[in-house]
Structure formats: structure tokens, C-alpha cells
C-alpha positions as CSV (number, residue, x, y, z in Angstrom):
1,M,83.5,97.7,119.9
2,R,87.1,97.7,120.9
3,Q,87.6,96.9,124.9
4,K,89.7,100.0,125.9
5,P,92.8,99.2,126.9
6,T,93.9,99.5,130.4
7,Q,96.3,102.5,131.9
8,T,99.4,100.4,131.5
9,Q,98.8,99.1,128.1
10,Q,97.8,102.4,126.9
11,R,101.0,103.4,127.5
12,M,102.7,100.5,125.6
13,L,100.1,101.4,122.7
14,D,101.6,105.2,122.2
15,Y,105.0,103.9,122.9
16,L,104.7,101.6,120.0
17,K,102.6,104.6,117.3
18,R,105.7,106.8,118.6
19,Q,108.6,104.1,117.5
20,V,106.5,103.4,114.0
21,K,106.3,107.2,113.5
22,E,109.7,107.7,114.1
23,N,111.6,105.2,112.7
24,G,109.0,103.3,110.4
25,L,108.9,100.1,112.4
26,C,108.3,98.2,115.6
27,P,110.7,98.0,118.6
28,S,111.7,94.2,119.2
29,L,110.5,92.9,123.2
30,R,114.0,93.5,124.5
31,T,114.4,96.9,123.6
32,A,110.3,97.7,124.6
33,A,111.2,96.4,128.0
34,A,114.3,98.6,128.6
35,E,112.8,101.8,127.2
36,L,109.4,101.3,129.1
37,G,111.9,100.0,132.2
38,I,109.9,97.4,132.7
39,S,110.8,93.2,132.5
40,H,110.4,91.3,129.0
41,A,107.3,89.3,130.4
42,A,105.6,92.2,130.9
43,V,106.3,93.3,127.5
44,A,104.7,90.0,126.6
45,Q,102.1,89.8,128.6
46,T,100.7,93.8,127.8
47,L,101.3,92.9,123.8
48,K,99.2,89.8,124.1
49,A,96.4,92.2,125.7
50,L,96.2,94.6,123.1
51,E,96.0,91.7,120.3
52,D,93.4,90.1,121.9
53,K,91.7,93.4,122.1
54,A,92.6,93.7,118.6
55,Y,94.8,97.0,119.0
56,I,97.9,95.3,117.2
57,R,98.2,92.4,115.2
58,R,101.2,90.0,114.9
59,E,102.5,87.8,112.2
60,G,103.2,84.4,114.1
61,R,103.5,84.0,117.9
62,Y,107.0,84.2,117.6
63,S,107.2,87.2,115.5
64,R,108.9,90.2,115.9
65,T,106.6,91.7,113.2
66,L,104.0,93.7,114.5
67,H,101.3,96.1,113.5
68,I,99.2,98.8,115.1
69,L,95.6,98.2,114.0
70,E,93.5,101.4,113.5
71,G,89.6,101.6,115.0
72,T,88.4,99.9,111.6
73,G,91.2,96.8,112.4
74,D,93.1,97.9,109.4
75,I,97.2,98.4,109.8
76,D,97.8,102.3,111.0
77,A,98.6,104.3,108.1
78,A,102.1,105.3,109.4
79,Q,103.2,101.5,109.0
80,R,101.6,101.4,105.6
81,Q,104.2,103.7,103.9
82,K,106.5,103.1,101.4
83,Q,109.7,104.7,100.0
84,V,109.5,104.1,95.8
85,P,112.7,106.0,94.1
86,I,111.6,108.7,91.3
87,I,114.0,107.9,88.0
88,G,115.6,110.4,87.0
89,R,116.4,108.2,83.9
90,I,115.5,104.9,82.6
91,T,118.8,102.6,81.5
92,A,118.4,99.3,79.3
93,G,119.2,96.3,80.8
94,L,119.2,97.4,84.5
95,P,116.5,96.9,87.0
96,M,114.3,99.8,88.0
97,Y,115.7,98.8,91.7
98,A,119.2,99.4,90.5
99,Q,119.3,102.6,88.7
100,Q,121.7,104.9,89.7
101,E,120.0,108.3,88.4
102,W,117.5,108.9,91.1
103,G,115.1,111.9,91.3
104,G,114.5,111.9,94.9
105,S,111.7,109.4,96.5
106,L,108.1,109.2,97.1
107,I,106.3,107.8,99.8
108,L,103.1,106.2,99.3
109,D,100.9,103.5,101.1
110,G,102.2,100.5,100.9
111,A,98.0,99.2,101.0
112,L,97.5,101.1,97.7
113,Y,100.2,100.0,96.1
114,P,101.7,96.7,97.5
115,G,104.1,95.2,94.7
116,Q,107.6,95.0,94.9
117,N,110.4,97.1,93.4
118,L,108.1,100.0,92.6
119,F,109.7,102.9,90.4
120,A,108.2,106.5,89.7
121,L,108.8,108.6,86.8
122,R,108.6,112.2,86.1
123,I,105.8,113.0,83.3
124,Q,107.1,115.5,80.5
125,G,104.3,116.7,78.6
126,S,101.0,116.3,77.7
127,S,100.7,113.5,75.3
128,M,98.6,111.5,78.2
129,K,96.7,114.2,79.1
130,D,93.0,112.6,78.2
131,A,94.4,109.6,80.4
132,G,94.5,111.9,83.3
133,I,98.4,111.9,83.3
134,L,99.4,115.8,83.1
135,D,102.9,117.5,82.8
136,Q,105.0,117.1,85.7
137,D,102.7,114.3,87.6
138,L,104.4,111.2,88.9
139,A,103.6,107.7,87.3
140,V,103.9,105.1,89.4
141,C,105.2,102.3,87.9
142,E,105.5,98.5,88.4
143,P,108.5,96.6,86.7
144,R,107.9,95.0,83.5
145,Q,109.3,93.2,80.4
146,Y,106.1,92.6,78.6
147,A,103.2,94.6,78.2
148,R,98.9,93.7,77.5
149,D,96.9,95.6,74.4
150,R,96.0,98.7,75.8
151,E,97.9,99.2,78.8
152,I,99.6,102.2,80.1
153,V,103.4,101.4,79.9
154,V,107.3,103.2,80.1
155,A,108.7,101.8,77.1
156,L,112.4,102.2,76.3
157,I,112.6,103.4,72.7
158,H,115.7,102.6,70.5
159,H,118.0,102.3,74.1
160,E,118.0,105.8,74.9
161,E,114.2,107.4,75.4
162,A,112.0,106.3,77.9
163,T,108.4,107.4,77.1
164,V,104.9,106.9,78.8
165,K,102.0,105.7,76.3
166,R,99.1,103.5,75.4
167,F,100.7,100.4,74.1
168,F,99.1,98.0,71.1
169,L,100.7,95.0,69.2
170,L,100.1,95.0,66.1
171,P,100.8,92.2,63.7
172,D,104.1,93.6,62.2
173,G,105.2,95.8,65.2
174,I,104.3,97.8,68.3
175,E,102.1,101.2,68.2
176,L,102.8,103.4,71.2
177,R,99.7,105.9,71.6
178,P,99.2,108.8,72.8
179,E,96.1,110.0,75.2
180,N,95.7,113.5,73.1
181,P,94.4,114.5,70.0
182,D,97.5,116.8,69.4
183,F,99.8,114.1,69.2
184,F,100.4,111.4,66.8
185,P,100.6,107.5,67.2
186,Q,104.3,106.5,66.7
187,K,104.9,102.6,64.8
188,Y,108.1,100.8,65.5
189,G,109.4,97.6,65.3
190,F,109.7,94.8,67.6
191,D,113.5,95.0,68.2
192,E,112.9,99.2,68.4
193,V,111.2,98.9,71.6
194,L,111.8,97.6,75.5
195,I,108.9,97.5,78.0
196,Q,110.2,98.5,81.2
197,G,107.4,98.8,83.2
198,K,102.8,99.2,83.9
199,V,101.5,102.3,84.8
200,I,99.2,101.6,88.4
201,G,98.9,104.9,89.2
202,I,99.5,108.6,89.5
203,V,100.4,110.9,92.1
204,R,100.1,114.9,92.2
205,G,102.2,117.0,94.4
206,G,103.6,113.8,96.0
207,I,105.7,113.6,99.1
208,E,109.6,113.5,98.2
209,G,112.6,112.8,99.9
């Protein structure tokens, strides 16, 4: 069990939590000192005490990067949040984070989705319902230009149409298979399909910005 913070330490901890909630990150020591009306040394000393009591964690002795810890020792949920663009239309040849047609953004827990340059794609239709992917769900994807057998991927067909299907590599081409018996698998030549990403999660009723 963690040792209870002193009144001064609790004031600092409350201030840090408020800053993270409002700005998404912790302030610098100089900013904290100015806003709390105490010396730079007092800030550093209080932070050291909070770190010793496992209320915060710093990345290196001199790093400004600071994480607020929950009772479990995990990073506070507010600091784990990341914003992921919802892609309105996929364009061949451009990385996902360079796409211009965004349909808003999705707030995700970075601990659950730690990858870089993730994107989300809104599902249209019910062709993947047996895989638990329903109409209007948001598929969270990591950018990829390759796929392994049976992975669920975002594929660009004929440089025009984006689809989410299960991928199968055949000796003479590629099969994109739905997860709904009402739909039929489609086969394509190797040059007709560009893999754009792998689906790593599904969000139903996500937070959009």
C-alpha cells in the first residue's frame, strides 16, 4: 500500500492531474513553479517525494516527461489517451496519416492501442458481421503494405475502392473473403489489390472529435 501524500504533495498531485485533464500533458517544472507560487527547487523536491511514493513516474532523472500513476501502478488513464483520425477515403500511395479526407477523430486508450500512425475506418454494410464487425463500427487499423493469411485487412481494390475483408494468398492471386454467408469471396490478381492496413480492433460508438 502506498504511503499517503502530505498536504503539499497532494496539492501538487491534484495540480498535475488537472493539467493532464485540461492539456493532455504535464507542465514543465518552471510552469508548475510559477503557477503554484513556489520555487523550482520545491517543485523538484515534491516531485521526487511523489515518485518515491509511487504516485508519479519520470522517464529519466532529467526528463520532463512525467506519468501520473493509478493505484495499480499503471499510468493514469487520461495520459494514455491518443487521437486517431477517421479516414473518409483511402488514397493509394499516401500513408494513412497523410490522408486529407478525414471524417473526424477517435479517442483511444494508448495502452490498448500502442502503435504509431494508427487510423480508423468506418465500416459500411454487414459483410463482416460474423467476425463481430458491424455496419457503422469503426475499425482501428495499423498501417501495413503486406498481409498474412487469414488476417483481416483494409485493402484498396483497383486503386479506388477500400474494403475490409479477410485476406487469403492464393498461388495465382488474392482472395478477399467476407464473414457473412450472404456475401461471396472475391478473387483478384496480385496487381489489383493494395494492402493498406491490418484491423487491430473495433470500436462501437467511439468518441469522435
